[in-house]
N, C-alpha and C positions, 0 to 999 in steps of 0.2 A: 477953484479949478483944480482938477486932479493932477497929481504930479506926473511928469513925463517919465515913462518907464523904459521906452525903447527909443534910442537916438541913432541916427545915421550920420557918418562923416561924409558930407557931400561938398565938394569944392573946398575941402579943408575945414569946414565949419560943422559943428554938431547941430543937427536939425531934428525936430520931432517928426513922428509919422502919424498921420491922421488915420482914423478907423477905416476909411474907404480906400486907402492906398495899399499897394502890395509892397512889402519890404523887399522882396526879391526883385520886383520890377524896378524899384528905385535904385537898387544896386547894379542895375543893368544886366541882371542874370535871367530875366523872365523869358527870353526868347529861345532858350535851350532847356533840355531835360536836366534836372539837377541830380545829385546835390552839387553846390558850388562851394569852393573854399572861401571862407569869410573870416576876416580878422576881427577880433572882438576884445573888448575890455570888460571884464566881469566886475563891474563896480558894485558898491553896496546899493542894493535895491534898484539897480539900473543896468542896462545893457547898451553898450556903444558898438556899432557894427560898421565895417568898411570893406570895400573890395580890394583894398591895398594896405600895406603895413602903415601903422601910425604910432607915434610915441604913446606908451601906456598900454598898447595892445598886449594882452596876456595869453592869447591862444589863437590858433588858426583852426577853425572848425568847419565841417560840412554843414551847409544850410539847404534845407529842402522845403519847397513851397507847398502849401495847401491853402491858398489865400482866397479872400472874397472875390466873387465874380460879378458883382453888381455895384452900382454907385450907391453910396450910403451916406448918411449925415456925417459931415467932416468935423463936428465939434467934439468928437471923442478921439482918444489916442489908442494906441495898440498896447494891450496889457502884456505883462511879463509873467511867465510861469516857469516852474522848475519841476522836473520829475527825476526820481531816483531809480536807476537800474541797480538793484541790490544783488551782488554776487556773493554766494557762499564760498567757503574754502574748497568745497568739492565741485565748484564750477556749475552751479545752477543759479537761475535768476528768478526773482519773485514778481509775479503779476497778481493784481487784485481785480475783482469784478465789481464795478460800480452798481449801487442799488438801483432798482427799477424806478424809484420815486424821484431821482435827481433830475433837475431840469436840463442839464448838459450831459450828453453822452450816457444815457442810462443803459445799464446792462452790458457795458463794454469792458473787456479785459485790458487793463492799463497798468503801468507801474505807479506806485504811490507818488503823488505830486499835487501841485496846486499853485495858487498865487504867491508871489514873493511880496512880503510886506515892505513898506517904505523904510529905507535905511537898514534893511536886513541883508547880511551877506548871503550870497546865492547858495552856498553849501549849507549854511544854517537854515535857510528856508526849506531846502530839500529834506534835511534831517528832521525839521519840525513837522513837515507834512508826513514823513514816514512814521513818526511817533503818533501824530494825531489820527492817522488812518489805520495803523496796524498795532500800535502799542509798543513797537520796537524802539528801544534806545540803544545805540551802539556805544560800548565803552570806549573812552578816549584811548588812543594808542593801539586799538585793536582793529583799525580799518584804515584803508587808504582810498584816495578818490582821484578821478580825472574827468574833465569835461569831454563828452562824447560828440555832441553835435547839436544843431539848432533846427527847429521845426516851426514853420509858419503855418498857423492853424486857424481855420474858420469853422464856426458851428452855427447852423447846420452845415454839414460838409458838402451838400449838393444844393444848387439853386432850385431844383425841383421840390425840395423840402420847404422852401421859403428863403427869404433874404437872411443872410448871416446876422446874428445878434451878438456874436462874440468873435473877437479877433485877437489872437495871442502870438507871441514868439515864445516857444517852449525850449528851455535849455535842458538837455538830458545829461545827467551826471552819473557816471559809473562809480559806485561805492563798493569797494571790495572788502568784505569782512573776513576776519581770521577764524570765524566760527563756521561750523558745518550747517548744512540745510536743516538737519535734525535739531541742532542746538537753537537755531534761530526760530524754527517752526514752533518749538516748545514754548517760546516766549510771546508768540503772536496773540494779540487780543484785538480783533478787528472792531472798528467803530461801526456799529450797525446802521447809523444814519448815512454812511458813505460807502461801506464795503459789505458785500454779501457773500464773498468767497475769496479764497487765496489758492494759488498753485505755484509750483516751482517747475521751470523748464530747463532741460539740459540742452547742450548745443545741437544735437541732431534734430530734436523736435522744433527748437527755435529756428533752425535753418529752414525747415519745411514751412513753418508759419510765416516767416519773413518773406519767403518767395511767393506768397499768394497775394501780395499787394496788388491793387487794381492796376492793370496795364502791364504787369510783368508776367514772365513765364510761370507755368505751374512748377511745383517742386520737382527737382531733378530725381529725387528718390521716388521710385514707384510706391504706390500706396501700401503694397505688402511689406515694404521695408520699414514702415512706420508702425508703432504700436497702435492698436485700434482705439485706445483711449488713454487719457492722462488722469491720474488720481489727484483730486483737489480736496480742499476743506471748505464746507459750506456752513453758514450760520443757520440755525433753526429760526422759525418765525418769531420766537420770543427775543431774538437778538443776542442771546447769551449762550445757549448750548450749541455745540458744533457737531457736525456729522460728516463722514466721508462722502465725496461726490465723484462719481465716475463720469468724466467729461469726454464725450465722443471726439475723436480727432477731427471729424467733419465739422464740428462747431468751431474749432480753432482755425480751420482753413477757409472759413466764410470770408467773402469780400463785402465791401460796402453795398448795401441794397440800393436800388434806384428810387424807392419810395421811403418816406419817413417811417421807420419801424424801429422798435427797441430790440431788434434781433441780436441775440448773444453772439459776439464775435470779438476778435482782437482788433483794436483800433489801428488805422493806417499809420499814424504816427508811431505807435508802439512797434509795428513791423519795421519801420525805418530804424528805430533805436536798437532793435534786436540785430539788424544787419551790422550796425556799427559795433555792437558788443562782440559779434562773431569775428569781425575784422580785428578788433583789439585782442581777442583770444589768440587769433592766428599769428599776431606779432609777438 
């Protein structure tokens, strides 16, 4: 049987969550719009969550739901993922575009991330995924980090696309490098089996992108106040050579389509993470 990766403290006892259950619902937060403050223990290879303080809780983070909306087999648990919001010294963050051939979320712009291995520290898992997807290894002592928030995710994201096959709680970690965007970009070597392009977003563009999440208001900035495009780096078809990519701003402002398409856009969870990053910058 697979190891339990996400535990909830309910009535003082840690309990596992089945695939068909909503983590937010079990915490009593599902009746209102999120995010909700959640106490968590960032244990090795495991996440313990509660709606109230408990011994060993190491952080109080916002939790936002995007959970399954159908009854599913209960013999599976909820998986644990981690994603790295990598901030350069000049205050830009890195996003990567997932390749079209991936089974989950093809062609979406997301931060580097993936599954946490059993007995792996959550920061170590995030740094490993960053290295595996982009080739970036951050020198010890040249970065700091802080947990930003939690996202309950299901894929496919809409029931009209089919019943969810994946259910995760994703921990977003802000990793702040002492290196500039230019220095970091010079060392990026994307893994072509997972990443087809990379780009860096500054606060103004990130704010506009984050404001386009489904169900929220459109960006406060009028379109003329935004650049018409963002410069990215794209892999050639051979997976080795790189070329500049001029990405229209309209692509970044896309919302989740109603039908199952691999339409290029920024994922909804990433928009949530960008909002948390901007709040952190503001502090």
